[in-house]
VOBANU-871588 format. One record per residue (C-alpha): x, y, z. Coordinates in steps of 0.25 Angstrom, whole numbers. Layout:
+-------+-------+-------+
!     X !     Y !     Z !
+-------+-------+-------+
!     X !     Y !     Z !
...
+-------+-------+-------+
This chain:
+-------+-------+-------+
!     X !     Y !     Z !
+-------+-------+-------+
!  -281 !  -301 !   141 !
!  -278 !  -304 !   125 !
!  -289 !  -307 !   117 !
!  -291 !  -321 !   113 !
!  -291 !  -323 !    98 !
!  -305 !  -327 !    94 !
!  -302 !  -343 !    89 !
!  -296 !  -345 !   103 !
!  -308 !  -350 !   110 !
!  -310 !  -358 !    97 !
!  -297 !  -363 !   100 !
!  -297 !  -367 !   113 !
!  -311 !  -373 !   111 !
!  -305 !  -383 !   101 !
!  -294 !  -386 !   110 !
!  -302 !  -391 !   120 !
!  -311 !  -398 !   112 !
!  -298 !  -405 !   106 !
!  -294 !  -407 !   122 !
!  -308 !  -413 !   123 !
!  -309 !  -422 !   113 !
!  -301 !  -431 !   106 !
!  -293 !  -424 !    94 !
!  -301 !  -426 !    81 !
!  -291 !  -429 !    70 !
!  -288 !  -414 !    65 !
!  -287 !  -414 !    50 !
!  -275 !  -405 !    43 !
!  -282 !  -396 !    40 !
!  -289 !  -394 !    54 !
!  -275 !  -393 !    60 !
!  -271 !  -382 !    49 !
!  -283 !  -374 !    52 !
!  -280 !  -374 !    67 !
!  -265 !  -371 !    65 !
!  -269 !  -359 !    54 !
!  -279 !  -354 !    65 !
!  -271 !  -354 !    77 !
!  -258 !  -346 !    68 !
!  -270 !  -336 !    61 !
!  -272 !  -332 !    77 !
!  -258 !  -332 !    80 !
!  -258 !  -322 !    68 !
!  -268 !  -315 !    69 !
!  -263 !  -310 !    84 !
!  -249 !  -308 !    80 !
!  -255 !  -298 !    68 !
!  -263 !  -291 !    79 !
!  -248 !  -290 !    88 !
!  -241 !  -286 !    75 !
!  -254 !  -274 !    71 !
!  -252 !  -268 !    87 !
!  -237 !  -268 !    86 !
!  -238 !  -262 !    70 !
!  -248 !  -251 !    76 !
!  -238 !  -247 !    88 !
!  -228 !  -246 !    80 !
!  -237 !  -237 !    69 !
!  -240 !  -229 !    81 !
!  -226 !  -227 !    87 !
!  -220 !  -223 !    72 !
!  -231 !  -219 !    65 !
!  -241 !  -210 !    74 !
!  -233 !  -207 !    84 !
!  -223 !  -199 !    78 !
!  -233 !  -192 !    69 !
!  -241 !  -188 !    82 !
!  -227 !  -182 !    88 !
!  -224 !  -174 !    76 !
!  -236 !  -168 !    74 !
!  -235 !  -164 !    90 !
!  -220 !  -160 !    85 !
!  -227 !  -152 !    74 !
!  -235 !  -146 !    82 !
!  -224 !  -141 !    94 !
!  -216 !  -136 !    83 !
!  -227 !  -127 !    77 !
!  -229 !  -123 !    92 !
!  -214 !  -119 !    94 !
!  -214 !  -112 !    80 !
!  -226 !  -104 !    84 !
!  -219 !  -100 !    96 !
!  -206 !   -97 !    90 !
!  -213 !   -87 !    81 !
!  -218 !   -80 !    91 !
!  -206 !   -80 !   100 !
!  -197 !   -74 !    87 !
!  -209 !   -64 !    85 !
!  -207 !   -60 !    99 !
!  -192 !   -60 !    96 !
!  -194 !   -52 !    84 !
!  -202 !   -41 !    92 !
!  -193 !   -41 !   103 !
!  -181 !   -39 !    93 !
!  -188 !   -28 !    86 !
!  -191 !   -21 !    99 !
!  -176 !   -23 !   104 !
!  -171 !   -16 !    90 !
!  -182 !    -6 !    93 !
!  -175 !    -4 !   106 !
!  -161 !    -4 !   102 !
!  -164 !     7 !    91 !
!  -170 !    15 !   102 !
!  -158 !    13 !   111 !
!  -148 !    16 !   100 !
!  -157 !    30 !    95 !
!  -158 !    34 !   111 !
!  -140 !    29 !   110 !
!  -139 !    38 !    97 !
!  -145 !    50 !   105 !
!  -139 !    49 !   116 !
!  -126 !    49 !   108 !
!  -130 !    61 !   101 !
!  -134 !    70 !   113 !
!  -120 !    64 !   119 !
!  -113 !    69 !   107 !
!  -120 !    84 !   108 !
!  -117 !    86 !   122 !
!  -102 !    83 !   118 !
!  -103 !    92 !   104 !
!  -110 !   101 !   114 !
!   -98 !   101 !   125 !
!   -88 !   102 !   113 !
!   -93 !   114 !   108 !
!   -93 !   120 !   122 !
!   -81 !   117 !   122 !
!   -77 !   122 !   109 !
!   -83 !   134 !   110 !
!   -76 !   136 !   125 !
!   -61 !   132 !   117 !
!   -65 !   141 !   106 !
!   -67 !   154 !   116 !
!   -54 !   149 !   122 !
!   -47 !   148 !   108 !
!   -53 !   161 !   102 !
!   -48 !   168 !   115 !
!   -33 !   162 !   112 !
!   -34 !   166 !    98 !
!   -38 !   178 !   102 !
!   -26 !   180 !   113 !
!   -16 !   174 !   101 !
!   -20 !   184 !    90 !
!   -20 !   195 !    98 !
!    -5 !   190 !   101 !
!    -2 !   187 !    87 !
!    -7 !   201 !    82 !
!     3 !   207 !    92 !
!    14 !   198 !    85 !
!     9 !   199 !    72 !
!    15 !   213 !    68 !
!    30 !   208 !    73 !
!    30 !   196 !    65 !
!    25 !   201 !    53 !
!    36 !   211 !    53 !
!    45 !   199 !    55 !
!    40 !   193 !    44 !
!    42 !   204 !    36 !
!    58 !   206 !    40 !
!    60 !   190 !    37 !
!    51 !   192 !    24 !
!    61 !   205 !    21 !
!    73 !   197 !    25 !
!    70 !   185 !    15 !
!    68 !   196 !     5 !
!    81 !   202 !     6 !
!    88 !   189 !     8 !
!    82 !   184 !    -5 !
!    87 !   196 !   -13 !
!   100 !   195 !    -9 !
!   101 !   180 !   -13 !
!   102 !   176 !     2 !
!    90 !   168 !     3 !
!    93 !   153 !     9 !
!    92 !   141 !    -1 !
!    84 !   131 !     4 !
!    92 !   118 !     9 !
!    88 !   110 !    -3 !
!    92 !   119 !   -13 !
!   105 !   120 !    -5 !
!   108 !   104 !    -5 !
!   106 !   104 !   -19 !
!   116 !   117 !   -22 !
!   126 !   111 !   -11 !
!   128 !    98 !   -17 !
!   143 !    97 !   -19 !
!   149 !    95 !   -33 !
!   155 !    82 !   -31 !
!   140 !    77 !   -30 !
!   136 !    81 !   -44 !
!   132 !    73 !   -54 !
!   144 !    76 !   -64 !
!   154 !    75 !   -52 !
!   148 !    59 !   -50 !
!   150 !    53 !   -62 !
!   166 !    51 !   -64 !
!   175 !    39 !   -68 !
!   184 !    39 !   -55 !
!   171 !    40 !   -47 !
!   163 !    31 !   -53 !
!   163 !    20 !   -41 !
!   157 !    32 !   -32 !
!   146 !    35 !   -42 !
!   135 !    29 !   -34 !
!   140 !    36 !   -21 !
!   141 !    50 !   -29 !
!   128 !    49 !   -35 !
!   122 !    45 !   -20 !
!   127 !    59 !   -16 !
!   120 !    66 !   -27 !
!   107 !    62 !   -20 !
!   100 !    73 !   -14 !
!    86 !    69 !   -12 !
!    75 !    80 !   -15 !
!    68 !    74 !     0 !
!    82 !    78 !     7 !
!    82 !    92 !     2 !
!    69 !    94 !     6 !
!    71 !    90 !    20 !
!    84 !    98 !    21 !
!    75 !   109 !    18 !
!    63 !   105 !    27 !
!    76 !   106 !    38 !
!    79 !   119 !    33 !
!    64 !   125 !    35 !
!    61 !   119 !    49 !
!    75 !   123 !    54 !
!    72 !   136 !    48 !
!    58 !   138 !    56 !
!    65 !   133 !    68 !
!    75 !   144 !    68 !
!    63 !   154 !    66 !
!    54 !   149 !    74 !
!    53 !   163 !    81 !
!    54 !   170 !    69 !
!    41 !   176 !    62 !
!    42 !   165 !    53 !
!    42 !   153 !    61 !
!    29 !   151 !    56 !
!    31 !   151 !    42 !
!    44 !   144 !    42 !
!    38 !   132 !    51 !
!    28 !   130 !    40 !
!    35 !   130 !    28 !
!    44 !   119 !    36 !
!    32 !   111 !    40 !
!    26 !   113 !    24 !
!    39 !   110 !    20 !
!    39 !    97 !    27 !
!    25 !    93 !    23 !
!    29 !    95 !     8 !
!    41 !    87 !     8 !
!    33 !    75 !    16 !
!    21 !    76 !     5 !
!    32 !    77 !    -7 !
!    42 !    67 !    -2 !
!    41 !    57 !   -14 !
!    44 !    69 !   -24 !
!    55 !    73 !   -17 !
!    62 !    59 !   -15 !
!    71 !    54 !   -29 !
!    73 !    40 !   -32 !
!    86 !    33 !   -28 !
!    96 !    32 !   -41 !
!   103 !    20 !   -41 !
!   116 !    25 !   -39 !
!   124 !    11 !   -41 !
!   118 !    10 !   -55 !
!   125 !    25 !   -58 !
!   138 !    20 !   -53 !
!   138 !     7 !   -60 !
!   135 !    12 !   -73 !
!   146 !    24 !   -73 !
!   154 !    13 !   -68 !
!   152 !     3 !   -80 !
!   152 !    16 !   -89 !
!   166 !    21 !   -83 !
!   170 !     5 !   -86 !
!   166 !     6 !  -101 !
!   173 !    18 !  -103 !
!   187 !     9 !  -108 !
!   178 !     3 !  -120 !
!   173 !    16 !  -124 !
!   185 !    24 !  -123 !
!   191 !    14 !  -131 !
!   182 !    15 !  -142 !
!   182 !    30 !  -141 !
!   197 !    30 !  -143 !
!   195 !    21 !  -156 !
!   185 !    30 !  -162 !
!   195 !    42 !  -159 !
!   207 !    35 !  -166 !
!   199 !    33 !  -178 !
!   192 !    46 !  -178 !
!   208 !    51 !  -179 !
!   212 !    42 !  -189 !
!   199 !    46 !  -197 !
!   201 !    60 !  -195 !
!   218 !    60 !  -199 !
!   216 !    49 !  -209 !
!   227 !    42 !  -204 !
!   231 !    28 !  -211 !
!   233 !    15 !  -203 !
!   248 !    17 !  -207 !
!   248 !    31 !  -200 !
!   240 !    25 !  -188 !
!   250 !    14 !  -185 !
!   262 !    26 !  -185 !
!   255 !    34 !  -176 !
!   252 !    24 !  -169 !
!   269 !    22 !  -165 !
!   267 !    36 !  -161 !
!   264 !    43 !  -148 !
!   255 !    52 !  -155 !
!   245 !    40 !  -156 !
!   248 !    37 !  -141 !
!   242 !    52 !  -138 !
!   231 !    51 !  -147 !
!   226 !    38 !  -141 !
!   228 !    43 !  -128 !
!   220 !    55 !  -132 !
!   209 !    49 !  -138 !
!   208 !    40 !  -125 !
!   208 !    50 !  -114 !
!   198 !    59 !  -124 !
!   189 !    47 !  -124 !
!   188 !    44 !  -109 !
!   186 !    57 !  -106 !
!   174 !    58 !  -116 !
!   168 !    44 !  -111 !
!   171 !    49 !   -96 !
!   163 !    63 !  -100 !
!   152 !    56 !  -107 !
!   149 !    45 !   -96 !
!   149 !    55 !   -84 !
!   140 !    65 !   -92 !
!   129 !    52 !   -96 !
!   131 !    50 !   -81 !
!   129 !    62 !   -76 !
!   117 !    65 !   -85 !
!   111 !    52 !   -83 !
!   112 !    57 !   -68 !
!   107 !    69 !   -69 !
!    96 !    63 !   -77 !
!    92 !    54 !   -66 !
!    93 !    64 !   -55 !
!    86 !    73 !   -62 !
!    71 !    72 !   -55 !
!    77 !    72 !   -41 !
!    86 !    85 !   -45 !
!    73 !    92 !   -48 !
!    66 !    87 !   -35 !
!    79 !    94 !   -27 !
!    78 !   106 !   -34 !
!    63 !   108 !   -31 !
!    62 !    99 !   -18 !
!    55 !   112 !   -11 !
!    47 !   114 !   -21 !
!    41 !   100 !   -22 !
!    41 !   100 !    -6 !
!    32 !   113 !    -7 !
!    23 !   108 !   -16 !
!    26 !   121 !   -26 !
!    21 !   118 !   -40 !
!    32 !   114 !   -52 !
!    32 !   120 !   -65 !
!    37 !   110 !   -70 !
!    36 !    95 !   -67 !
!    46 !    87 !   -59 !
!    54 !    77 !   -68 !
!    49 !    62 !   -64 !
!    59 !    52 !   -58 !
!    67 !    43 !   -68 !
!    76 !    31 !   -67 !
!    89 !    36 !   -74 !
!    99 !    25 !   -77 !
!   115 !    28 !   -77 !
!   120 !    27 !   -92 !
!   125 !    14 !   -94 !
!   139 !    10 !  -103 !
!   130 !     9 !  -115 !
!   125 !    24 !  -115 !
!   140 !    29 !  -112 !
!   145 !    21 !  -124 !
!   135 !    27 !  -132 !
!   135 !    40 !  -127 !
!   151 !    39 !  -129 !
!   149 !    34 !  -144 !
!   142 !    44 !  -147 !
!   149 !    56 !  -140 !
!   152 !    62 !  -153 !
!   140 !    63 !  -161 !
!   129 !    73 !  -162 !
!   119 !    65 !  -158 !
!   112 !    67 !  -144 !
!   116 !    58 !  -135 !
!   107 !    46 !  -130 !
!    99 !    50 !  -118 !
!   104 !    40 !  -106 !
+-------+-------+-------+
């Protein structure tokens, strides 16, 4: 039961007295005190209830969380201790596992080493057996070679004597590279290329002059290989085959030294055609200079010149001057182009002459000329040379 307030009996007794006795006339102060007493009791009860609620709320929001936090902290500490213990156990097991793996690896290495030793021993046994068989075969071959050595030596001596006789009589065959160089027809030589009437075929003619050192080396290699095939049963077969192989090897190693840069044939043809077309002006100037020299040398006056111009002698002189100037210009122009072409082809021509020395790696006494780009003479160069043809100064280098 809920406890009664301590003034409840007093109020009940007062109420019963009021019921049993006639109600006296109450004063305002007494009424106010009675109400105050009633409200104070209610407020006291309400404060107790509120205090109880505050205590309950404080328990749930302060005491209980703190208690739960302590419980969780204790559990966490216990779990951490267990985790450390398990971690130590795992580390110990990992070290044991690594030690086991290292031991297994050592055992595997020992096993592989033993197997390798066994294989090596088996191979040595096989090699020893093979060496014994090879020694027997070599002994048999040596016996057979010893029997044929005398006949082979006699054949080589006879061949060597034959070569000496051929060299003495001048009958030694030239290398095919030299044969190609010597057998070039006269129509392909430079002095037969630069002609006024063949100005349109200069490029074709110059291209026919092209004889690459690499092609000469290939020709010589074919000759050596053919000779080795023909002499395959001769005593010198091995030497001929060795020479062909070494020549082929040297040709591959020195390929870059055997390749000449390709000239611009079209530029040479165009330059020559331009020089031919510019001949008329140069010839006119030449004829004018010839007339001036003749007039000065003969001491002709203007009246003498006018009289001579009406005669056939004047026409004959003019025709003679014209022909002489044409011949001089043509000769100087061809000579300039021939000299320039020889200079442009000089390095390559040197390699043609020494192609076999290059392939076989024979040392040179002189250093080979470097490849240079030589341009054909221009119309200005030809005109300058033509103007200076009668001077004693050396001609300008083109």
